[in-house]
KOLSEMI-26151 format. One record per atom (N, C-alpha, C, O): x, z, y; residue in three letters. Coordinates in steps of 0.2 Angstrom, whole numbers, plus 5000, padded with zeros to 4 digits. Layout:
N
XZYAla/...
//
This chain:
423
563955125376Met/563755085380Met/564255035381Met/564855045383Met/564154965379Gly/564554915379Gly/564954905386Gly/564654915391Gly/565554875386Lys/565954865392Lys/565654815396Lys/565554765393Lys/565554825403Gly/565154795407Gly/564554805409Gly/564254785414Gly/564254845404Ala/563454855404Ala/563354905411Ala/563754945413Ala/562754875414Lys/562454915420Lys/562354995418Lys/562155015413Lys/562455015423Val/562455105423Val/561855115426Val/561855095432Val/561255145424Tyr/560755155427Tyr/560655235427Tyr/560755275422Tyr/560455265433Phe/560355345435Phe/559755365434Phe/559255325436Phe/559555415430His/559055455429His/559055525433His/559555565432His/558555535437Tyr/558655605439Tyr/558455665433Tyr/558155655428Tyr/558655705433Asn/558655765428Asn/558355825431Asn/558555875433Asn/557455795430His/557055855432His/557155915426His/557455905421His/557055975428Thr/557156045425Thr/556456085424Thr/556456145423Thr/555856045426Asp/555356085424Asp/555056075417Asp/555356035413Asp/554556105415Ala/554356115409Ala/554156025405Ala/554056015399Ala/553955985411Cys/553655915408Cys/554455885407Cys/554355825405Cys/554955885408Arg/555555855408Arg/555655805402Arg/555955755402Arg/555255835395Leu/555255805388Leu/554855745389Leu/554955695386Leu/554355755393Ser/553755695392Ser/553755655398Ser/553355605397Ser/554155645403Arg/554055615409Arg/554555555407Arg/555055565404Arg/554255495410Trp/554655435410Trp/555155435413Trp/555155465418Trp/555655385411Thr/556155375416Thr/556055325421Thr/555455305422Thr/556455305425Thr/556355255430Thr/556255175426Thr/555955135429Thr/556655165421Arg/556555105416Arg/555855105414Arg/555555055414Arg/555655145411Glu/555055155407Glu/554455155413Glu/553955115412Glu/554455185418Ser/553955175423Ser/553855115426Ser/553255105427Ser/554355075427Phe/554355005429Phe/554054965423Phe/553654915425Phe/554254965417Gln/553954935412Gln/553154935411Gln/552854895411Gln/552954995412Tyr/552355025411Tyr/551954985415Tyr/551354965414Tyr/552154985421Leu/551554965428Leu/551654895428Leu/551254865431Leu/552254865426Tyr/552154785427Tyr/551954755420Tyr/551754695420Tyr/551854795415Ala/551554765410Ala/550754765410Ala/550554775405Ala/550454755415Arg/549754755416Arg/549554675417Arg/549954635417Arg/548854665416Pro/548454605418Pro/548454595424Pro/547954595427Pro/548954595428Trp/548854595436Trp/548454525439Trp/548054535444Trp/548554465435Gln/548254415437Gln/547354435440Gln/547054425445Gln/547154465436Lys/546454485438Lys/546254515443Lys/545754495446Lys/546754555444Val/546854585452Val/546954545458Val/546654555463Val/547454505457Val/547654455461Val/547054405462Val/546954385468Val/546654385457Asp/546154335459Asp/545454375463Asp/545054345466Asp/545454445461Phe/545054485464Phe/545154495471Phe/544654485475Phe/545654505474Tyr/545854495480Tyr/545754435484Tyr/545554435490Tyr/545954375480Ala/545954305483Ala/545154295485Ala/545054265491Ala/544654315480Asp/543954315481Asp/543854345488Asp/543554315492Asp/543954415488Leu/543854445493Leu/544054415501Leu/543654425506Leu/544654385500Val/544954355507Val/544454295508Val/544254285513Val/544354255503Ser/544054205505Ser/543254205506Ser/543054145508Ser/542954245505Ser/542254275507Ser/542254295515Ser/541754275518Ser/542754315517Gly/542854335524Gly/542254385527Gly/542054385532Gly/542054435522Asn/541854495522Asn/542254565524Asn/541954625525Asn/542954555525Gly/543254605527Gly/543254665522Gly/542954655517Gly/543354715524Ala/543354785520Ala/542554795517Ala/542554845513Ala/542054765519Ser/541454785516Ser/541254755511Ser/540754765508Ser/541754695508Ser/541754675502Ser/541954715497Ser/541854705491Ser/542254765498Leu/542454825493Leu/541954865491Leu/542054915487Leu/541354845493Arg/540854895492Arg/540454865485Arg/540054905482Arg/540754815482Ser/540554795475Ser/540954845470Ser/540754855464Ser/541554875473Leu/541754915467Leu/541554965465Leu/541654995460Leu/541055005470Phe/540755065470Phe/540055065472Phe/539855095476Phe/539655015467Pro/538955005469Pro/538455065469Pro/537955055471Pro/538655115466Ser/538255175467Ser/538355215473Ser/537855255475Ser/538955215476Glu/538955255484Glu/538655215488Glu/538555155487Glu/538555255495Asp/538155225500Asp/538655225506Asp/538855275509Asp/538855165506His/539455145511His/539155105517His/539555075520His/538655115518Ser/538155075524Ser/538555095531Ser/538655055535Ser/538855155531Ala/538955175538Ala/539555145540Ala/539955135535Ala/539655105546Gly/540155085549Gly/540455015546Gly/541054995547Gly/540054995542Val/540254925539Val/539854865542Val/539254865542Val/540254825545Thr/539854775548Thr/540354715549Thr/540954735548Thr/540254655551Met/540754605550Met/541054605559Met/541654605560Met/540654605563Glu/540854605570Glu/541354675572Glu/541754665576Glu/541254735570Thr/541554785571Thr/541754805564Thr/541354855561Thr/542354785561Pro/542554795555Pro/542554885554Pro/542754935558Pro/542354895546Cys/542254975546Cys/542955015548Cys/543555005547Cys/542755075552Gly/543255115555Gly/543655105559Gly/544155135559Gly/543555035563Cys/543955015566Cys/543654995575Cys/543854965580Cys/543055035575Glu/542955025582Glu/543455055586Glu/543755095585Glu/543355015593Glu/543855025598Glu/543555075603Glu/542955095602Glu/543955115608Thr/543655145613Thr/543555115619Thr/543855065619Thr/543255135623Glu/543255085631Glu/543855085633Glu/544055035635Glu/544155125633Thr/544755125637Thr/545355085635Thr/545755075638Thr/545155065627Ser/545755035625Ser/545454955624Ser/545954905622Ser/544954935624Thr/544654885623Thr/544254835629Thr/544254775629Thr/544054875634Glu/543754835639Glu/544454805645Glu/544854845647Glu/544354745646Pro/544654705650Pro/544554725657Pro/544054745660Pro/545154715659Ser/545254745668Ser/544954685672Ser/545254635671Ser/544454715676Lys/544054675679Lys/544454645686Lys/544254595689Lys/544854675687His/545254665695His/545954665693His/546254715694His/546254605690Arg/546954595688Arg/547354575694Arg/547154535698Arg/547954605694Thr/548554595699Thr/549154595695Thr/549154635691Thr/549554535697Gly/550254545694Gly/550254535687Gly/549854495685Gly/550654575684Arg/550754565677Arg/549954595673Arg/549954585666Arg/549554605675Trp/548954635673Trp/548454585672Trp/547854595670Trp/548654525676Lys/548254475677Lys/548254435669Lys/547754405668Lys/548654455665Arg/548754415658Arg/548154445654Arg/547854505655Arg/547954395649Leu/547354415645Leu/547754435638Leu/548254415636Leu/547454485635Thr/547654515629Thr/547054515624Thr/546454525626Thr/547154495618Phe/546754475612Phe/546854525607Phe/547454545605Phe/546354545604Lys/546354595598Lys/546154535592Lys/545654505592Lys/546654535587Ile/546554485582Ile/546454535575Ile/546854575574Ile/545854525571Val/545754555566Val/545854515560Val/545354465559Val/546354525555Leu/546454465550Leu/546354495543Leu/546454555541Leu/546154435540Ser/546354445531Ser/546554395529Ser/546354335530Ser/547054415524Tyr/547554375520Tyr/547654395514Tyr/547554445512Tyr/547954335510His/547954365501His/548754375501His/549154335503His/548954435499Gly/549654445497Gly/549954385493Gly/550554365495Gly/549654365488Gly/550054315485Gly/550154265485Gly/550354225481Gly/549954235493Thr/550054175495Thr/550554175500Thr/550654125503Thr/550754235501Phe/551354235507Phe/551854275505Phe/551754315500Phe/552454275509Asp/553054305509Asp/553054375511Asp/553554395513Asp/552454405513Gly/552454465517Gly/552254445524Gly/552054385525Gly/552254495529Trp/552054495536Trp/552554465539Trp/552454405541Trp/553154505541Gln/553554485545Gln/553854425544Gln/554054405538Gln/553954385550Lys/554254315550Lys/555054325549Lys/555354355552Lys/555254275544Gln/555854265542Gln/556054185540Gln/555754135538Gln/556654175541Pro/556854115541Pro/556754075534Pro/556954095529Pro/556354025533Gly/556153985528Gly/555954015522Gly/556054005516Gly/555454075525Leu/554954095522Leu/554154095524Leu/554054105530Leu/553654075519His/553054075521His/552654135522His/552354165518His/552754165529Thr/552554225530Thr/551754225536Thr/551554175539Thr/551554285535Val/550954285538Val/551054275546Val/550754235549Val/551554315549Gln/551754315555Gln/551954245558Gln/551854215563Gln/552254215554Gly/552654155555Gly/552054095556Gly/552154045561Gly/551554105551Ile/551054055553Ile/550554075559Ile/550454035563Ile/550354135559Val/550054145565Val/550254155573Val/549854155578Val/550954155572Glu/551254145578Glu/551454075580Glu/551554065586Glu/551454025575His/551553955576His/550953935579His/550953895584His/550253955577Phe/549653915579Phe/549553955585Phe/549153925588Phe/549654005587Leu/549554045593Leu/549954005599Leu/549754005605Leu/550453975597Gly/550653945601Gly/550353885605Gly/550653855610Gly/549853865603Arg/549353815606Arg/549153855612Arg/548853815616Arg/549053915614Phe/548753955619Phe/549253985623Phe/549054025628Phe/549953975623Val/550454005627Val/550453965634Val/550453905635Val/550554015639Asp/550453985645Asp/551153935646Asp/551653935642Asp/551153905653Glu/551553855654Glu/552153875655Glu/552653855651Glu/552253945659Asn/553053965661Asn/553254005655Asn/553854005655Asn/552954025650Lys/553254045643Lys/553453995639Lys/553953995636Lys/552953925639Ala/553153865635Ala/553853845638Ala/554353825634Ala/553853845645Lys/554553805648Lys/555153855645Lys/555753825644Lys/555053915645Gln/555653955645Gln/555853945637Gln/556453945635Gln/555353945633Leu/555553935625Leu/555853865624Leu/556353855621Leu/555653805627Lys/555953745627Lys/556653735629Lys/557153705627Lys/556753775635Glu/557453775637Glu/557953815632Glu/558553795631Glu/557753855630Lys/558153875625Lys/558153855618Lys/558353895613Lys/557853795617Ser/557653755612Ser/557353795606Ser/557553785600Ser/556953835607Met/556453875603Met/555753845602Met/555553815606Met/555453855597Pro/554853825596Pro/554353865601Pro/554553925602Pro/553853835603Val/553253855606Val/552853895602Val/552453865598Val/552953965602Glu/552653995598Glu/552254065602Glu/552454085607Glu/551754085598Gly/551554155602Gly/551854205600Gly/552254195596Gly/551754265602Cys/551954345599Cys/551454385596Cys/551054405599Cys/551454405591Ala/551054435588Ala/551154505586Ala/551454505580Ala/551054565590Val/551154625588Val/550554655583Val/549954655584Val/550754685578Val/550354695573Val/550454785571Val/550854815572Val/549854805568Ala/549654875567Ala/550154905562Ala/550454955563Ala/550354865557Gly/550954885552Gly/551054825548Gly/550554785547Gly/551754815546Arg/551954765543Arg/551754765534Arg/551654815532Arg/551654725531Thr/551554715524Thr/551954685519Thr/552154625521Thr/552254715515Asp/552654675510Asp/552354615507Asp/551854595509Asp/552754565503Lys/552654515499Lys/552254535494Lys/552454575490Lys/551554505493Gly/551154525488Gly/550654565490Gly/550154575486Gly/550754595496Val/550054635498Val/549654615501Val/549854575506Val/548954625500Thr/548454585503Thr/548254625510Thr/548354685509Thr/547954615514Ala/547554645520Ala/546954615520Ala/546854555518Ala/546454655521Leu/545754635523Leu/545454645529Leu/544954605531Leu/545854685534Gln/545754695540Gln/546354715543Gln/546354775543Gln/546854675544Gln/547454685547Gln/547254675555Gln/546754635557Gln/547754715559Val/547654705566Val/548154685571Val/548654725571Val/548154625576Cys/548754615579Cys/548454585585Cys/547854565585Cys/548854595589Ser/548854575597Ser/549054505599Ser/549554495596Ser/548954465604Phe/549254415608Phe/548954415614Phe/548454445616Phe/549454395619Tyr/549354395625Tyr/549554325630Tyr/550054295628Tyr/549154305633Thr/549454255637Thr/549154265644Thr/548654295645Thr/549454215649Trp/549354205655Trp/548854155658Trp/548554145663Trp/548654125653Arg/548054065653Arg/547454085654Arg/547354135651Arg/547054065658Lys/546454095659Lys/545854045656Lys/545254055657Lys/546053995653Asp/545553955648Asp/545553985640Asp/545153955637Asp/545754015638Val/545854035632Val/545254085630Val/545154145632Val/544854055625Lys/544254085623Lys/544454115615Lys/544954095612Lys/544054165615Cys/544054205608Cys/544054155602Cys/544454155598Cys/543454125602Glu/543354085597Glu/543754015596Glu/543653985591Glu/544254005601Asp/544653955600Asp/545253985597Asp/545653945594Asp/545354055598Ile/545954075594Ile/545754095587Ile/546154085582Ile/545154105585Lys/544854125579Lys/544754045575Lys/545054045569Lys/544554005577Asp/544553945574Asp/545153915572Asp/545253885566Asp/545653915576Thr/546353885575Thr/546653915570Thr/547053885566Thr/546554005570Ile/546954035563Ile/546654005557Ile/547053985552Ile/545954005557Asn/545653995552Asn/545853925548Asn/545753915542Asn/546053875553Asp/546153815550Asp/546753815547Asp/546953765545Asp/547253865547Ala/547953875547Ala/548153845539Ala/548453805536Ala/547753905536Val/547853915528Val/547153925525Val/546853985525Val/546853865522Leu/546153885522Leu/546153935515Leu/546553935511Leu/545553975516Gly/545454015512Gly/545854075511Gly/545554125509Gly/546454075512Lys/546954115511Lys/547154175517Lys/547454225516Lys/546954145524Leu/547154175529Leu/546554165533Leu/546354105535Leu/546254215536Arg/545654215540Arg/545654265547Arg/545754325547Arg/545454235553Ala/545254285557Ala/544554295557Ala/544154255558Ala/544454365556Leu/543854385556Leu/543454405562Leu/542854395563Leu/543754425567His/543654455574His/544154435579His/544754455578His/543954405585Val/544454405589Val/543954425597Val/543454395599Val/544454465599Ala/544054515605Ala/544654505612Ala/545254515612Ala/544254495618Glu/544854505623Glu/544754585624Glu/544154615624Glu/545454625625Val/545454695626Val/545954705631Val/546354665633Val/545954775634Gly/546254795639Gly/546954785638Gly/547154775632Gly/547654775643Arg/548354765643Arg/548454825639Arg/548954815636Arg/548254895639Val/548554955636Val/548354955629Val/548654995625Val/547954905626Phe/547954905618Phe/548654885616Phe/548954835618Phe/548854925611His/549354905606His/548954925599His/548654975599His/549154875595Pro/548854885588Pro/549054925584Pro/548854955579Pro/549754945586Asn/550155005581Asn/550055075585Asn/549755125582Asn/550255075590Phe/550455145593Phe/549655175596Phe/549655235598Phe/549055125595Ala/548555145596Ala/547955175591Ala/547455195592Ala/548355155585Ala/548055165578Ala/548155235577Ala/548755265577Ala/547355265576Lys/547555335572Lys/547455345564Lys/547555405563Lys/547455305561Trp/547455305554Trp/547455235551Trp/547355175554Trp/547755235544Arg/547655165541Arg/547455185534Arg/547555245532Arg/547155125530Arg/546855155524Arg/547055085519Arg/546955025520Arg/547355115514Tyr/547655065509Tyr/547255085502Tyr/547055145501Tyr/547055035498Leu/546755035491Leu/547255015488Leu/547654965491Leu/547455035482Tyr/547755025475Tyr/547355005469Tyr/547155055466Tyr/547254945466Ile/546854935460Ile/547454915454Ile/547854875454Ile/547454975450Leu/547854965444Leu/547354955438Leu/546954995436Leu/547554885435Pro/547154855429Pro/547354915423Pro/547954935423Pro/546954935419Leu/546954985414Leu/546854935406Leu/546554885406Leu/547354955400Asn/547154915396Asn/546754955390Asn/546855015390Asn/546454925387Asp/545854965382Asp/546254985375Asp/546155035372Asp/546854935374Asn/546954945367Asn/547654965367Asn/548054945362Asn/547955005373Glu/548555035373Glu/548755105368Glu/548255145367Glu/549255105365Glu/549455155361Glu/549555225367Glu/549855215373Glu/549355275364Ser/549355345367Ser/550055375368Ser/550355385373Ser/550355375361Ile/551055405361Ile/551555365359Ile/551455325355Ile/552155365363Ile/552755345362Ile/553355375360Ile/553355435362Ile/553755355356Ser/554355395357Ser/554855375363Ser/554655335367Ser/555355405364Ser/555755405369Ser/556255355370Ser/556655345374Ser/556255325363Ser/556755255364Ser/556455205367Ser/555855185367Ser/556955175370Glu/556755105375Glu/556555045371Glu/556255005373Glu/556755045364Ser/556454985361Ser/555754985359Ser/555554935356Ser/555255045361Asp/554655055360Asp/554255015366Asp/553655005366Asp/554655015372Trp/554154965377Trp/554354895378Trp/554854865375Trp/553854875381Thr/553854805381Thr/554354775386Thr/554454805391Thr/554854715385Arg/555354685388Arg/555154625389Arg/554754595386Arg/555554605395Thr/555454535397Thr/555954495394Thr/556554515393Thr/555854435392Ser/556254395387Ser/556854355392Ser/557354335389Ser/556754355398Asp/557254325402Asp/557854385405Asp/558354365407Asp/557654435405Gly/558154495408Gly/558054495415Gly/558454515419Gly/557354465417Glu/557354465424Glu/557254545425Glu/557454575431Glu/556854585422Glu/556554645423Glu/557254695425Glu/557354725430Glu/557854695420Asp/558354715421Asp/558754705428Asp/559054755431Asp/558654645430Asp/559054635437Asp/558554675442Asp/558854715446Asp/557754675442Gln/557454705447Gln/557554785447Gln/557654815453Gln/557654815441Ile/557754865441Ile/558554905443Ile/558654955446Ile/558954855442Tyr/559654845444Tyr/559654855452Tyr/559954905455Tyr/559254805455Arg/559254805463Arg/559054865464Arg/559354905467Arg/558354885463Leu/557954935464Leu/558455015466Leu/558455045471Leu/558855015460Leu/559055085460Leu/559855075465Leu/560155115469Leu/560055015464Glu/560554995469Glu/560355025476Glu/560655075479Glu/559854995478Gly/559554995485Gly/559555075486Gly/559855105491Gly/559155115481Asp/559155185482Asp/559955215484Asp/560055265488Asp/560355195479Glu/560955225480Glu/561455225488Glu/561755265490Glu/561255165491Lys/561555145496Lys/561155185502Lys/561455205507Lys/560555185501Glu/560155245505Glu/560455295505Glu/560855305510Glu/560355335499Gln/560555415499Gln/561255425501Gln/561355465506Gln/561855395499Gln/562555405500Gln/562655465500Gln/562855505505Gln/562555495493Gln/562655565492Gln/562855565484Gln/562855515481Gln/563155625483Thr/563455635476Thr/562855655471Thr/562455695474Thr/562655625465Phe/562055635461Phe/562255695457Phe/562455675452Phe/562255755458Ser/562655815454Ser/561955825450Ser/562055855445Ser/561255805450His/560755805446His/560455755442His/559855755440His/560955705440Val/560755645438Val/561055635431Val/561555655430Val/560755595427Asn/561055575421Asn/561355515421Asn/560955465423Asn/561855495419Glu/562355435421Glu/562255395415Glu/562655345414Glu/561855405411Tyr/561755365404Tyr/561155325404Tyr/560655355405Tyr/561255265402Asp/560755215402Asp/560055235397Asp/559455215398Asp/560255275392Ser/559555305388Ser/559555385389Ser/560055425389Ser/559055405390Pro/558955475391Pro/559255525386Pro/559355505380Pro/559555585388Asp/559855625384Asp/559255665381Asp/559455725378Asp/558755655380Ile/558155695378Ile/557855655372Ile/557655595373Ile/557655675366Val/557355645362Val/556555675361Val/556455735360Val/556055635362Gly/555355665362Gly/554855625362Gly/555055565362Gly/554255635362Leu/553655585363Leu/553555595370Leu/553655645373Leu/553255535371Lys/553055535379Lys/552455485378Lys/552455445374Lys/551855515382Arg/551255475382Arg/551355405385Arg/551755395389Arg/550955355383Arg/550955295386Arg/550155295389Arg/549955235391Arg/549755345390Ser/549255335394Ser/549055405399Ser/549355455398Ser/548655405403Phe/548555445408Phe/547855455409Phe/547455415407Phe/547755515412Ser/546955525414Ser/546955505422Ser/547255535426Ser/546355465422Val/546255445430Val/546055515434Val/546255525440Val/545655555431Ser/545455625434Ser/546155665435Ser/546155705440Ser/546655655432Lys/547155695433Lys/547655665439Lys/547955695443Lys/547555595439Val/547855555445Val/547555585452Val/547755595457Val/546855595449Asp/546355615456Asp/546455685459Asp/546455705464Asp/546655725453Gln/546855795455Gln/547555805459Gln/547655845464Gln/548055775455Leu/548655765461Leu/548555735467Leu/548855765472Leu/548255675469Leu/548255655476Leu/547855705480Leu/547855705486Leu/547355755477Arg/546955785481Arg/547355835485Arg/547355835491Arg/547855855482Glu/548255915484Glu/548755895490Glu/549055935493Glu/548655815492Leu/548955805499Leu/548455805503Leu/548755795509Leu/547955805503Glu/547455795509Glu/547455855513Glu/547655905511Glu/547355845519Gly/547355895525Gly/548055915526Gly/548055965529Gly/548655895525Lys/549255925525Lys/549755875529Lys/549755805528Lys/550155905533Thr/550755855535Thr/551255875532Thr/551455935532Thr/551555815528Leu/552155825524Leu/552555775525Leu/552355725528Leu/553255775524Ser/553755725523Ser/553855695517Ser/553955725512Ser/553755635518Tyr/553655585512Tyr/554355545511Tyr/554355485510Tyr/554855575513Lys/555655545513Lys/555655525505Lys/555955465504Lys/555455565500Leu/555555555495Leu/555355505491Leu/555655475486Leu/554655475494Phe/554255425492Phe/554355355496Phe/554055295494Phe/554855355501Ala/554855305504Ala/555455265502Ala/555955295498Ala/555555185503Arg/555955145500Arg/556355105504Arg/555855075507Arg/556955085507Asp/557155035511Asp/557155065519Asp/557055025523Asp/557155125520Thr/557055145526Thr/557655145530Thr/558155165528Thr/557655135537Lys/558155145541Lys/558455215542Lys/558055265542Lys/559055225542Ala/559255295544Ala/558955345547Ala/558955405545Ala/558655305553Ser/558355355558Ser/557755365556Ser/557355395559Ser/557455345549Arg/556755375548Arg/556955395540Arg/556555385535Arg/557255425539Ser/557555455533Ser/557555525534Ser/557855555529Ser/557455555539Val/557555635540Val/557255655546Val/557255625551Val/556855715546Gly/556555745552Gly/555855715552Gly/555555705546Gly/555555715559Pro/554855695560Pro/554555635558Pro/553955635556Pro/555155575558Pro/554955515557Pro/554755495550Pro/554655445547Pro/554655555547Thr/554555545539Thr/553955585537Thr/553655575532Thr/553655625542Glu/553055655541Glu/552455625543Glu/552355605549Glu/551955625537Cys/551355605537Cys/550755645536Cys/550855695533Cys/550255625539Phe/549755675538Phe/549155635534Phe/548755595536Phe/549055665527Met/548555635523Met/547755645524Met/547455695522Met/547455605527Phe/546755625528Phe/546355615522Phe/545855655521Phe/546555575517His/546055565511His/546555535506His/546955495507His/546355555500Ala/546955535495Ala/546455555488Ala/546355605486Ala/546155475484Arg/545855505479Arg/545955435475Arg/546255385477Arg/545755455468Ala/545755405463Ala/545055405458Ala/544755455457Ala/544855345456Ala/544255335452Ala/544355275448Ala/544655225449Ala/543955275443Glu/543955215438Glu/543355175439Glu/542755195440Glu/543455115439Thr/542755065439Thr/543055005435Thr/543554995431Thr/542654955437Lys/542754885434Lys/542754835440Lys/542354835445Lys/543154785439Leu/543154735444Leu/542354695443Leu/542254675437Leu/542054675448Pro/541454635447Pro/541554565445Pro/542154535446Pro/541054535443Ser/541154455441Ser/540354435439Ser/539954475436Ser/540354375441Asp/539754335442Asp/539554305435Asp/538954295434Asp/540054295431Thr/539954265424Thr/540154305418Thr/540154285412Thr/540354365418Glu/540454395414Glu/540054455411Glu/539754485416Glu/539954475405Asp/539554535404Asp/539854595407Asp/540454585408Asp/539454655408Tyr/539754705411Tyr/540354745406Tyr/540854765408Tyr/540154745400Glu/540654775395Glu/541254755394Glu/541654795391Glu/541454705396Tyr/541854635396Tyr/542354645402Tyr/542854615402Tyr/542154675408Leu/542454675414Leu/543254705413Leu/543354735408Leu/543654695417Gln/544254725418Gln/544154795421Gln/543954805427Gln/544354845416Arg/544454915419Arg/544954925423Arg/545454905422Arg/544954965429Val/545354965434Val/545355045437Val/544855075437Val/545855065439Met/545955135443Met/546055105450Met/546455065451Met/545655145454Cys/545755125461Cys/546055195465Cys/545855255464Cys/546555185469Val/546655245473Val/546555225481Val/546855175484Val/546255265483Glu/546255255491Glu/546655315494Glu/546555365493Glu/546955285499Val/547455335503Val/547355305510Val/547255255511Val/547255375515Val/547055365523Val/547555395524Val/547555455521Val/548155385530Ala/548455435533Ala/548655405540Ala/548655345541Ala/548855445544Asn/549055435551Asn/549555375551Asn/549555335555Asn/549955375546Arg/550455325546Arg/550855325539Arg/550855375536Arg/551155265537Phe/551455255531Phe/552155245532Phe/552355205536Phe/552655265527Leu/553355235527Leu/553255185522Leu/552755165520Leu/553955145522Arg/554155085519Arg/553955085511Arg/554455105507Arg/553455065509Lys/553255065500Lys/553055135500Lys/553055155494Lys/552955165503Met/552755245503Met/552055235496Met/552055265491Met/551455195498Val/551055195494Val/551155175487Val/550955205483Val/551555125485Arg/551655105478Arg/552055165476Arg/551855185470Arg/552555195479Val/552955245475Val/552455305473Val/552355325467Val/552055325478Leu/551555365477Leu/551155365472Leu/551055405468Leu/550855305471Val/550455275466Val/550755295459Val/550455335455Val/551455255457Ala/551855255452Ala/552055325450Ala/551955335444Ala/552155375455Thr/552355435453Thr/551855475451Thr/551955515447Thr/551155465454Ala/550655515451Ala/550355485445Ala/550055515441Ala/550455425443Ile/550255395436Ile/550655435432Ile/550455465427Ile/551455435433Arg/552055455430Arg/551855525429Arg/551755535423Arg/551655565432Glu/551655635432Glu/550955655428Glu/550955705424Glu/550455615430Ala/549955635426Ala/549955625418Ala/549655665414Ala/550355565417Ala/550455555409Ala/551055595406Ala/551155595400Ala/551355635410Ala/551755695408Ala/551555745408Ala/551955795405Ala/550855765411Gly/550455835411Gly/550755875415Gly/550855925413Gly/550955855421Ala/551255885427Ala/550655935429Ala/550055925429Ala/550955985433Asp/550356025436Asp/550156005442Asp/550455955445Asp/549656015445Asp/549255975449Asp/549555985458Asp/549455945462Asp/549956015458Asp/550456015464Asp/551155985463Asp/551556005467Asp/551255945457Ala/551855895455Ala/552155865462Ala/552755875464Ala/551655815465Leu/551955775470Leu/552255815476Leu/552855805478Leu/551855875478Ile/552155915482Ile/552755945481Ile/553255955485Ile/552855965475Lys/553555995472Lys/554155945473Lys/554655955475Lys/553955885470Leu/554455825471Leu/554755805479Leu/555255775480Leu/554355845483Met/554555825490Met/555255855492Met/555655835496Met/555255915488Asp/555955955489Asp/556555935484Asp/556955975484Asp/556455875481Ala/556955855477Ala/557555825480Ala/557455805486Ala/558255825477Thr/558855805481Thr/558855735481Thr/559355715485Thr/558555675478Cys/558755615480Cys/557955585478Cys/557455615477Cys/557955515478Arg/557355485479Arg/557355455472Arg/556855425470Arg/557755455468Arg/557755445460Arg/557155495456Arg/556955485451Arg/556955555461Ala/556455605458Ala/555755565456Ala/555455585452Ala/555655515461Thr/555055495461Thr/555055435456Thr/555655415454Thr/554555395455Ala/554555325452Ala/554755265455Ala/554655255461Ala/554955225451Pro/554955155457Pro/554255135458Pro/553755155455Pro/554255085463Pro/553755065467Pro/553155025462Pro/553454995458Pro/552655035462Ala/552155005459Ala/552154925461Ala/552354905466Ala/551854885456Pro/551854805458Pro/551454795466Pro/550954815467Pro/551854755470Pro/551354745476Pro/550654715475Pro/550154715479Pro/550554685469Asp/549954635468Asp/549254685468Asp/548754655468Asp/549354755468Gly/548754795467Gly/548654825473Gly/548054855474Gly/549054805478Leu/549054855484Leu/548654815491Leu/548854765493Leu/548254845493Cys/547854805499Cys/547754845505Cys/547454905504Cys/548054835511Leu/547954865518Leu/547154845519Leu/546954785520Leu/546754895519Val/545954895518Val/545754885526Val/545554835528Val/545854935532Asn/545954925538Asn/546254975543Asn/546455025539Asn/546254985548Val/546555025554Val/546055045558Val/545655005561Val/546155115559Gly/545655155563Gly/545855155570Gly/546455135571Gly/545555165574Tyr/545655185582Tyr/545155235586Tyr/545155245592Tyr/544855255581Glu/544455315582Glu/544555375578Glu/544955375573Glu/544155425579Glu/544355495574Glu/544255465566Glu/543755425566Glu/544555485562Phe/544355485556Phe/543755515552Phe/543655575553Phe/543355475549Lys/542655505547Lys/542655495539Lys/542855435538Lys/542555535535Gln/542555555528Gln/542055495525Gln/542055465519Gln/541555485530Glu/541055435527Glu/541155385526Glu/540755345523Glu/541855355529Phe/541955275528Phe/542355275522Phe/542555215521Phe/542455325518Cys/542955315513Cys/542555285506Cys/541955285506Cys/542855245502Leu/542455215496Leu/542455265490Leu/541955265486Leu/543055305490Ile/542955365484Ile/542855425487Ile/543255455492Ile/542455465484Arg/542155525487Arg/542255585483Arg/542055645485Arg/
//
């Protein structure tokens, strides 16, 4: 290794698949060398159509998804009376109006949900336009502090840069009495035409909280598949596609550097060399049915997903905060629909659908990437569960690209299997 070269850490797996399992670099290169633009364009079309989660039915035309899929009551997001009915006799702080807003936005257009200085974020735009409905007292307080007059949007769950949402849920309150649901909807829809839409706005009870009241969240990950890919490769890095400007190396280095800061422990089970110390053959293809089998093992279990999380706070790295209950985890192959192309030339994709009571930071993307890696390596069906006992996060794969991830919807009633896309 040359002087000044970057050092990459690889987790030393000890199972029977250690010869055929991709390294962090190989996983990263494999997943990013996909025709992602077709997926990005597909999501953009879904958002611009304004049909919410129901628009995903085009991916699985043979399935019956009629139950619970409507525009006014988004699929799986019906509210209970206790959480949504506005109070008829308000006094004091209860006099304020609270609105539930169901949003759809295109991930490739924004720098994520959370408002950050100088970035084009969904929260920043939504709160800016909600400022038109802030009551006089709040507006006065903000002006006295030399702050912009903006509303406050509480969200069901933040999404990262590049992640699309079809039915994200947030809430906003004001003491003004003249605010109408249609006014809020029209204002948001005029903010970023075709890229951000308010699908549904309703007045709800003050006790409604989009995050704490949610019982489950549903994500869909779409991975484009290549038809002309080699099935077997050697373990030499030269056989993997590399970027020409070195941007890939910088991304991998930042990813591993972030993991190292989080773990703050001695890596007694890692190989400190840039190239693997094992020479063998590795598959560069995987079976979608194998990914499905790996994911199904997670269903109906409460497990700690701390090894599948990234960039989490220390308080969410151990104990109950890392535990999630997986209602549904499936994978299936399909093709992206198109009105202009013949079916045989449509883009083949693998769709991964996961539903859980909550998700950790980047958990879905790491889970998808790791399931693909384990499927290519020919691991046992319980490989994902076994990885949860590993000693550090390098045992799992780096996060898959955000371009394929979509927050489908958020549920406030008991989970029902018939709402799922993949069965």
